[in-house]
C-alpha positions as CSV (number, residue, x, y, z in Angstrom):
1,X,3.6,9.9,11.8
2,X,5.2,6.5,12.3
3,X,3.9,4.1,15.0
4,X,5.2,0.7,16.2
5,X,3.0,-2.2,16.9
6,X,4.9,-5.4,17.0
7,X,2.0,-7.8,17.4
8,X,-0.3,-6.3,14.7
9,X,1.3,-8.1,11.8
10,X,0.8,-11.5,10.2
11,X,3.6,-13.5,8.6
12,X,6.0,-11.5,6.4
13,X,4.0,-8.2,6.6
14,X,6.0,-5.5,8.3
15,X,4.1,-2.2,7.7
16,X,0.9,-0.6,6.7
17,X,-0.7,2.7,6.1
18,X,-3.8,3.8,7.9
19,X,-4.3,7.5,7.2
20,X,-2.5,9.5,8.6
21,X,-0.2,6.8,10.2
22,X,2.4,4.5,8.9
23,X,2.4,1.5,11.3
24,X,5.5,-0.8,11.5
25,X,6.4,-4.1,13.1
26,X,9.7,-3.0,14.5
27,X,11.4,0.3,15.3
28,X,14.4,-0.5,13.1
29,X,12.2,-0.4,10.1
30,X,12.0,3.3,10.4
31,X,15.3,3.3,8.6
32,X,14.0,1.2,5.7
33,X,13.6,3.9,3.1
34,X,12.1,1.6,0.5
35,X,9.4,0.5,2.9
36,X,8.7,4.0,4.2
37,X,8.3,5.2,0.6
38,X,6.0,2.2,-0.3
39,X,3.8,3.2,2.6
40,X,4.0,7.0,1.8
41,X,2.6,6.0,-1.7
42,X,-0.3,4.4,0.1
43,X,-0.9,7.5,2.1
44,X,-1.1,9.6,-1.1
45,X,-3.5,7.1,-2.6
46,X,-5.7,7.2,0.5
47,X,-5.7,11.0,0.6
48,X,-6.7,11.4,-3.1
49,X,-9.6,9.0,-2.7
50,X,-10.7,10.8,0.6
51,X,-9.6,7.9,2.7
52,X,-12.8,5.8,3.2
53,X,-13.3,5.1,-0.6
54,X,-9.7,3.9,-0.7
55,X,-10.3,1.2,1.9
56,X,-13.7,0.2,0.2
57,X,-12.0,0.0,-3.2
58,X,-9.0,-1.8,-1.8
59,X,-11.2,-4.5,-0.1
60,X,-13.4,-4.8,-3.1
61,X,-10.6,-5.2,-5.5
62,X,-8.9,-7.8,-3.1
63,X,-12.2,-9.8,-3.0
64,X,-12.6,-9.9,-6.7
65,X,-9.0,-10.8,-7.4
66,X,-9.2,-13.5,-4.7
67,X,-12.1,-15.1,-6.5
68,X,-10.3,-14.8,-9.9
69,X,-7.0,-16.2,-8.7
70,X,-8.3,-18.5,-6.0
71,X,-5.3,-17.3,-4.0
72,X,-5.5,-14.4,-1.4
73,X,-1.9,-13.6,-1.5
74,X,-1.7,-13.4,-5.2
75,X,-4.8,-11.3,-5.0
76,X,-3.1,-8.9,-2.6
77,X,0.0,-8.7,-4.9
78,X,-2.2,-7.6,-7.8
79,X,-4.3,-4.9,-6.2
80,X,-3.8,-1.8,-8.2
81,X,-2.7,0.2,-5.2
82,X,0.0,-2.4,-4.3
83,X,1.2,-2.7,-7.8
84,X,1.8,1.0,-8.0
85,X,3.5,1.0,-4.6
86,X,5.7,-2.0,-5.4
87,X,6.6,-0.7,-8.8
88,X,7.8,2.6,-7.5
89,X,8.9,2.0,-3.9
90,X,12.7,2.3,-4.9
91,X,12.2,5.6,-6.5
92,X,12.4,8.2,-3.8
93,X,11.5,11.0,-6.1
94,X,8.3,9.2,-7.3
95,X,5.8,11.0,-5.2
96,X,7.2,14.4,-6.3
97,X,6.2,13.7,-9.8
98,X,3.3,11.4,-9.5
99,X,0.1,12.2,-11.2
100,X,-3.2,12.0,-9.3
101,X,-4.9,8.7,-9.5
102,X,-1.8,6.9,-10.9
103,X,-2.9,3.6,-9.4
104,X,-5.6,3.4,-12.2
105,X,-2.7,2.7,-14.6
106,X,-2.1,-0.5,-12.6
107,X,-5.8,-1.6,-12.6
108,X,-5.9,-3.7,-15.7
109,X,-2.2,-4.8,-16.1
């Protein structure tokens, strides 16, 4: 289910996934297939980690990477969940063939 909340987002962020929703900044973004696929990849990650552990792992990885890089945006870009989603967001067939826990392949790259 896709929801629109225009005032929820900071800077260039336009979408996020909070199980079971995809939340977008603007109604027109519903047509952005790459963005929607990116967020669907996150929904799959969330479901396979039983939701709450996903958020805990996401925040922990972001905190560790923020300390390592001394840059919170670079840390965000290098979170394993984000790496997987960005690497595969342009492939509309990715989720059909995705193996469980594929984000682990992006953990130490």
